[in-house]
C-alpha positions as CSV (number, residue, x, y, z in Angstrom):
1,X,-63.0,6.4,-10.5
2,X,-62.1,2.9,-8.9
3,X,-58.9,3.0,-11.1
4,X,-57.9,6.4,-9.7
5,X,-58.5,5.4,-6.1
6,X,-56.3,2.3,-6.6
7,X,-53.5,4.4,-8.0
8,X,-53.8,6.8,-5.0
9,X,-53.8,3.9,-2.6
10,X,-50.7,2.3,-4.4
11,X,-48.6,5.5,-4.4
12,X,-47.8,5.4,-0.6
13,X,-46.7,2.0,-0.8
14,X,-44.4,2.8,-3.6
15,X,-43.1,5.7,-1.8
16,X,-42.4,3.5,1.2
17,X,-40.7,1.1,-0.7
18,X,-38.5,3.7,-2.2
19,X,-37.5,5.0,1.1
20,X,-36.8,1.7,2.4
21,X,-34.5,1.0,-0.4
22,X,-32.6,4.2,0.2
23,X,-32.5,3.7,3.8
24,X,-30.9,0.3,3.2
25,X,-28.7,1.4,0.7
26,X,-27.3,4.2,3.2
27,X,-26.7,1.5,5.9
28,X,-25.4,-1.3,3.7
29,X,-23.3,0.6,1.1
30,X,-20.5,1.8,3.3
31,X,-19.8,-1.6,4.5
32,X,-19.6,-3.0,0.8
33,X,-17.3,-0.1,0.0
34,X,-15.2,-0.9,3.3
35,X,-15.1,-4.7,2.6
36,X,-13.8,-4.0,-1.2
37,X,-11.2,-1.6,0.2
38,X,-10.0,-4.1,3.0
39,X,-9.8,-6.9,0.2
40,X,-7.9,-4.7,-2.1
41,X,-5.2,-3.8,0.4
42,X,-4.7,-7.5,1.4
43,X,-4.6,-8.5,-2.3
44,X,-2.1,-5.6,-3.2
45,X,0.3,-6.7,-0.2
46,X,0.1,-10.4,-1.2
47,X,1.0,-9.5,-4.9
48,X,3.9,-7.1,-4.0
49,X,5.5,-8.8,-1.2
50,X,4.5,-12.6,-1.7
51,X,3.5,-13.1,2.0
52,X,-0.1,-13.3,3.4
53,X,-1.7,-10.1,4.8
54,X,-4.7,-9.2,6.9
55,X,-6.5,-6.2,7.9
56,X,-9.0,-6.2,10.9
57,X,-10.9,-3.1,9.8
58,X,-11.2,-0.5,7.0
59,X,-13.5,2.6,7.1
60,X,-14.0,5.1,4.4
61,X,-15.6,8.5,5.5
62,X,-16.4,10.1,2.1
63,X,-17.6,13.4,3.9
64,X,-14.2,13.9,5.4
65,X,-12.3,12.3,2.6
66,X,-10.4,9.9,5.0
67,X,-9.8,6.2,5.3
68,X,-8.9,4.5,8.3
69,X,-7.1,1.1,8.4
70,X,-6.8,-0.9,11.7
71,X,-4.6,-3.6,12.7
72,X,-2.5,-4.5,9.6
73,X,-0.5,-7.8,9.9
74,X,1.7,-8.9,7.3
75,X,3.0,-12.5,7.4
76,X,6.5,-14.3,7.3
77,X,7.8,-16.2,4.3
78,X,7.6,-19.9,4.7
79,X,10.2,-21.5,6.9
80,X,9.9,-19.1,9.8
81,X,8.3,-19.9,13.1
82,X,7.1,-16.6,14.0
83,X,3.7,-15.6,12.1
84,X,4.2,-11.9,11.2
85,X,7.2,-9.9,10.1
86,X,5.3,-6.7,10.5
87,X,2.2,-5.5,12.6
88,X,0.8,-1.8,12.4
89,X,-1.8,-0.5,14.7
90,X,-3.4,1.9,12.5
91,X,-3.3,3.8,9.2
92,X,-4.9,7.1,8.5
93,X,-5.4,8.6,4.8
94,X,-6.5,11.9,3.7
95,X,-7.3,11.7,-0.1
96,X,-8.7,14.0,-2.7
97,X,-12.4,12.6,-2.9
98,X,-13.0,13.5,-6.6
99,X,-9.9,11.6,-7.5
100,X,-11.2,8.5,-5.8
101,X,-13.7,8.0,-9.0
102,X,-10.7,8.5,-11.3
103,X,-7.8,6.6,-12.6
104,X,-5.4,8.6,-10.7
105,X,-6.0,8.7,-6.9
106,X,-4.3,11.5,-5.4
107,X,-3.6,11.0,-1.6
108,X,-2.4,14.2,0.3
109,X,-1.4,12.5,3.6
110,X,-0.8,9.1,5.1
111,X,0.0,8.5,8.8
112,X,1.1,4.8,10.0
113,X,1.1,4.7,13.8
114,X,2.9,2.2,16.1
115,X,4.7,-0.3,13.7
116,X,6.3,-3.4,15.0
117,X,9.0,-5.2,12.7
118,X,10.5,-8.5,13.9
119,X,13.5,-9.5,11.9
120,X,14.5,-13.1,12.0
121,X,17.9,-14.3,11.3
122,X,17.9,-18.0,10.4
123,X,21.2,-19.6,9.2
124,X,22.5,-17.3,6.5
125,X,19.4,-15.4,5.7
126,X,16.5,-13.3,7.2
127,X,12.9,-13.0,6.7
128,X,13.1,-9.3,5.5
129,X,15.8,-9.9,3.1
130,X,13.8,-12.9,1.6
131,X,10.8,-10.7,1.1
132,X,12.9,-8.1,-0.7
133,X,14.5,-10.8,-2.9
134,X,10.9,-12.2,-3.6
135,X,9.5,-8.9,-4.8
136,X,8.7,-8.1,-8.5
137,X,11.8,-7.0,-10.0
138,X,10.1,-4.3,-12.0
139,X,8.0,-1.4,-10.2
140,X,4.9,-2.7,-12.1
141,X,4.1,-5.8,-14.5
142,X,2.6,-5.6,-17.9
143,X,-0.4,-7.2,-16.9
144,X,-0.9,-4.4,-14.2
145,X,-0.6,-1.6,-17.1
146,X,-3.5,-3.1,-19.1
147,X,-5.7,-4.6,-16.3
148,X,-9.1,-2.9,-16.4
149,X,-9.8,-0.7,-13.3
150,X,-6.3,-0.4,-12.1
151,X,-5.6,2.9,-10.5
152,X,-2.5,5.1,-10.4
153,X,-1.5,6.0,-6.9
154,X,0.3,9.3,-5.8
155,X,1.1,10.0,-2.2
156,X,2.3,13.7,-1.3
157,X,3.3,12.9,2.2
158,X,3.6,9.9,4.4
159,X,4.7,9.7,8.2
160,X,5.5,6.8,10.2
161,X,5.4,7.1,13.8
162,X,6.7,5.0,16.5
163,X,8.8,2.1,14.6
164,X,9.8,-0.8,16.9
165,X,12.3,-3.1,15.5
166,X,13.1,-6.5,17.2
167,X,15.9,-8.7,15.8
168,X,15.9,-12.3,16.8
169,X,18.3,-15.1,16.1
170,X,16.7,-18.7,15.6
171,X,19.0,-21.7,16.2
172,X,18.3,-25.4,16.2
173,X,17.9,-25.4,20.1
174,X,16.7,-22.0,21.2
175,X,15.2,-18.6,20.2
176,X,17.3,-15.7,21.3
177,X,16.4,-11.9,21.2
178,X,19.6,-10.4,20.2
179,X,19.0,-6.5,19.7
180,X,16.2,-4.1,19.7
181,X,16.1,-0.7,17.6
182,X,13.5,2.2,18.0
183,X,12.9,4.7,15.1
184,X,10.8,7.7,16.4
185,X,9.7,8.8,13.1
186,X,10.0,8.4,9.3
187,X,8.9,10.8,6.5
188,X,8.4,10.0,2.8
189,X,7.2,12.4,0.3
190,X,6.1,12.2,-3.4
191,X,5.5,8.4,-3.6
192,X,4.2,6.8,-6.9
193,X,2.4,8.7,-9.6
194,X,2.3,7.7,-13.2
195,X,2.0,4.1,-13.9
196,X,2.1,3.2,-10.2
197,X,-0.5,0.8,-8.7
198,X,-1.3,0.3,-5.0
199,X,0.9,-2.8,-5.1
200,X,3.9,-0.6,-6.4
201,X,3.3,1.9,-3.6
202,X,3.2,-0.7,-0.8
203,X,6.5,-2.2,-2.4
204,X,8.2,1.3,-2.1
205,X,6.9,1.9,1.4
206,X,8.4,-1.5,2.6
207,X,11.5,-0.7,0.8
208,X,11.8,2.5,2.6
209,X,11.1,1.0,6.0
210,X,13.8,-1.7,5.3
211,X,16.3,0.9,4.4
212,X,15.7,3.0,7.6
213,X,16.2,-0.3,9.5
214,X,19.5,-1.2,7.7
215,X,20.8,2.5,7.9
216,X,19.7,3.6,11.6
217,X,20.4,0.0,12.7
218,X,23.9,-0.3,11.5
219,X,25.5,0.3,15.0
220,X,22.9,-1.7,17.0
221,X,21.8,-4.7,14.7
222,X,24.3,-7.3,13.6
223,X,25.9,-7.2,10.1
224,X,24.6,-10.4,9.3
225,X,21.0,-8.9,9.3
226,X,21.6,-5.5,8.1
227,X,24.0,-6.6,5.3
228,X,21.7,-8.7,3.1
229,X,18.9,-5.8,3.7
230,X,21.0,-3.2,2.6
231,X,22.2,-5.1,-0.3
232,X,18.5,-5.8,-1.7
233,X,17.7,-2.1,-1.0
234,X,20.6,-0.9,-3.2
235,X,19.4,-3.4,-6.1
236,X,15.9,-2.0,-5.8
237,X,17.0,1.6,-5.7
238,X,19.1,1.1,-9.1
239,X,15.9,-0.4,-10.6
240,X,13.8,2.6,-9.7
241,X,16.4,5.0,-10.9
242,X,16.5,3.2,-14.4
243,X,12.7,3.2,-14.3
244,X,12.6,7.0,-13.9
245,X,15.0,7.5,-16.6
246,X,13.0,5.4,-18.9
247,X,9.9,7.7,-18.1
248,X,11.8,10.6,-18.8
249,X,13.0,9.5,-22.0
250,X,9.6,8.6,-22.8
251,X,8.2,11.9,-21.9
252,X,10.9,13.8,-24.0
253,X,10.3,11.7,-27.1
254,X,6.3,12.6,-26.7
255,X,7.2,16.3,-26.2
256,X,9.6,16.4,-29.5
257,X,6.8,14.6,-31.4
258,X,4.3,17.3,-30.3
259,X,6.5,19.9,-31.0
260,X,7.0,18.6,-34.7
261,X,3.3,18.6,-35.2
262,X,2.9,22.4,-34.1
263,X,6.2,23.4,-36.1
264,X,5.2,26.1,-38.8
265,X,5.9,24.8,-42.3
266,X,7.8,26.9,-44.9
């Protein structure tokens, strides 16, 4: 009897403990996930662009299948006086929730809002061209292919709204604003996919922004700025075309092998 009474007394305490744990999990877990996402974004940018990056806030809403990123800042390469080359007010992401737990994350829509790019020309080089030069020559490295937990990213549609480009010339004695370019919108589609990491996607988006600046700013920005940028963009484009051709070749070889397996024997 005493033992049964003791069990009944302990039961409410156990239930209370379970409820407290569940409540704490609901409150704390989102902050843990948001922190992991924040660190992943900053690490991916650093890995691909070879410059520091920071994000003020990242929030994942599982119910809505959305991710919100606030106040993204990408730093300049060494040797430039200004702290950042790029500042972005907000990023809104709509993703397939089920894919978040898989190796292939499917992102339906990405919106980047209020982007400021400051291009600094110093002697015969500029900060954007320096970043493009320092980026990995291949869309992905061998270590990323085999890295445990690495996810493939595919973005169906991406829109950038309100791009403000400022070009500055730095000399030994002064800092002079020389030009300003406004790009109202930039649309990209079908980014990433097979064997494409978050770092690769970031690299391709940065290249697309640089390409738009070089192309649309050819009549506004000095040739000393747009020339080196366009040169590096062309080299990157050739590398991506080569990589695409390699993937097509691999796919064709696999298809031919499968056909051989199912070929009827005489």
